[in-house]
N, C-alpha and C positions, 0 to 999 in steps of 0.2 A: 379443509376438513379438520374438525376438532373433536377429539374423543376425550371423555371424562364424565364426571358425575354432575348432573344438573339438579339443583334444588330450587323450586319455585321459579324456574326459567333462568337461573343464574348458575354459572360454573362454580364448582366448589372442589377443592382438593387438587390432586395430581391430574395433569392433562398432557395430551400430546397433540400438537397441531402439525398436520402434514402440509407442506408448502408445494406450490406448483412447480418449483424448480428442482425437484427431487430432494429437497432438504426437509428438515422438521425441527420443531421446537419442543423441548421438554421443560415443564415447569409446574407451578402451583398457582391456583386461583382462590380468591376469597370474595364472596359477594359479587361475582361477575367481573372482577378485575385481577390482573396479575398481582400476586402477593407471595413472596418467597423466592427461592433460588430458581434460576432458569438457565438453559443453555440452548444454543441454536447450532445445528449442523447443516453442512452443505453437501454438494455432490461428492462422489468419490474421486480421489486422485491417487493413482498407484494403489487402488483397492482399499484406500483408507478414506473415510468420510472426513471432510474438513470441518474444524470447529470455527464457526463464524463469530460467535459472541457468547459471553456468559456474564452473569451478574446476579443481583438480588433486587426484587421489587418490594416496595412497601405501599400498599393501597394504590397500585397502578402507576407508581413513579419509581424510577430507578434510584437506589440508595447505595452509598458506600463505594466499594471498588468495582470497577467495570472493565471488562476486556472486550474491545471491539476489533474483530478480525478484518484485515484488508482483503482485497480480492484474491481468492485462492490462497496461495502461500506467499502473500506479500507482507507478512508481519502483522503486528498488533499495536493498537493504541490503547494504553492502559493508564488508569488513575482513578481518583475519587471523583464522582460526579458532584455537581453543585445541587442546590435546593430544587432546581427544575429537572434534575436527572440528566444533565448534559455534561459532556467531558470538557468542562471549562475550569481553568485554574492555572496556577503557576508551577504546579508540580505534576504535570502530565508527561508521559513518555511514549514515543514511538519506538518499538522494538523491531529490529530487522529480522528477517527469516532465520538467520543463524542463531538467534537468541543469545548473542554475545554483545553486539553493538547496538546503541540506542541513541536517539535524539530526545533530550529531556528539557522541558521548559514550559513556556506559556502557550496554552491552546484555548481557543474559543469554539465551543460546540464541535470539538474534534479537529478543528483547523489550526495548523501550526502558525503561531504568531512570532515567536522567537524561541529557539532552542539551541542547545549546544551538545556536542558529541560526548557520550559517556559509555561505560561498559556495564553490562548486567553481571553482577558478581555473586548473586545468590538469590534466595527466596525463602519465604516462610509461610505457614498456614495460619490464617486468622479468621475465626468464625466461618470456616468452610470455604474461604477464598484464598487462592494463592497470591501472595503479595511479593512483587519483585523488589530487589535491592540493587541500587546502582552506586558506582563510585561518583566522585565529584565531577560534574560536567566541565568541559574546557574547550578551548579552540574558538574558531569563528562562529558567528551567529547564523543560524539557518531559519528560513521562513518559507511560507507558501509562495511560490514564484509567480502565481497568477498567469500561467501560459494561456495564450489565446491566439487568434489569427494574426494579431499585431505584435505580440510579445512572446518570444521564445522563453525568456527567463529574466527576472529582475537582476540576477547575479550570474551572468553567463560563464564566468571563469571560476566560479566557486565549485570545486570538485565535490562530488558525493563521496563521503569518507568510506562508506562500505564498498562501493565499486572501486575506489582508489586502491584498496588492498588486493584487488583481483587482477586488474588489467592496466596496460599502459599503451600509448600510441607511439609508433616509430615509423620509419620509412618501410613501406610494404616490400615484401620480397617477390611480389608478382610484377610482371612487366607493366609499366605505366599504371601501377596501382596507387601511387600517391601515398597518403598516410594509411597505415594499417593498424589493426588491433592485435595486441599480443598479451598472453597470460603471464602474470608475475609468478604464479605457482601452479601446481597441478589442480585441475578443476574436477570436483567429484561429479558422478553421474547425477543428472537432474538438478544440479546446482545452478542458481542464477549466475550468469557470467558477467553481464553488463546491462546497463539501463539505457533506454532510448526515449529521449524527450524531444519535443519540437512544437512548432505552432500547430494548433488544432482548429479544424474548420469542417463544416458540413460539406460532404462530398457532392451533394446534389445542387448546390447553389450556383448561380451565374458566376460569381467571383472564383469559385473553385474550378469550374470548367475552363476558365480563361487565365488561370495562373500559369506561369511559364513552366516548361517541363523540368522535372527535378529527378535526379538519381536517388534522392533520399526520401521521396514521398512513399508512405506506406498506408495501408488500410487498417484502421483500428477495429471498426465494425461496419455494419450496414449503413451507418449514417455519418461516421466521422473518419477523416483522413488526418495524418500527421506528416509534417515535413520539416526539414532543416532549411530555412530560407537563405537566399543569397546574402552574403556578408557574414555568415556564421559557419561556413563549411570547414574552415581551418581551426585547429585546436587553439591557435592564438586568438581566435575570435569567439569560439564557444567550446568549453570543455567541462561543463557541469555534469554531463553524461557523455559516454563514449561509444555506445553500441552502434552508432551510425558509421563508425570507422571499421566495422567488421565487413570484410569483402564477401561478395556472393560466391557460392560454390555449388557445382552440380553434384558433389559428394559431400554434403554438409556434415559437420560434427556438432551442430547445435540447432535449435529451433526457436521460433518466436512464441511468446505467450504474453498475456496481459499482466500488468503489474500496477498496483495502486500505491503511489508514493506520497509522503506528506508534503514534499516540496513541489512536485510536478503533477500531482493528481493521477 
């Protein structure tokens, strides 16, 4: 549903588009195409609508700085779009949900090609858009890990730097618990504690139904499952993410949610 002013069958001026997923888009049109600032909101989380994206259109094509929100509170990818309106370039950044840490470098159409860790140290307003300021990137290179049914990660031992500041793995204090997950610091309410990556496969396929039983297999949605395959259960074999080391509890102090990550999808 789109509400606004129609002139000769074309949208003109300020509009509001109501989306089927309880979100909406606010923006401007000229001669039937987006032209000017816009922002998209999603469903409520903790009584607050999530900001999905914001930017500026010129005759139907994104121009200048663009913020693309990841799933729910999974951070933002931000930078100047190219001539086709895509987040492609050598100066694009993914900002983690704490708005402190980021991975900055080369992206192609929003996909991380090569980036390095940096910190968000400030921001300023430029022509109606908030522009982030980062310090100099450093450390190991990160890229999209291309997880699939055959590949858990291209770099299985390369730790996620944001998660690495929160948790570590040690011997579990539970009987026969093996390795367990521990917090490095106090965790705030509703803060993301750890990340869970694994091989992804459709749950309804013949291959999925005949895969060996696994204690690490979880359901992502109605179509996809995720698992830590044999040969990657120990942190000496896989430690890019660590949420699979959290032990089950009948009185849990945390819960699962979906997270969209530039390395793991």
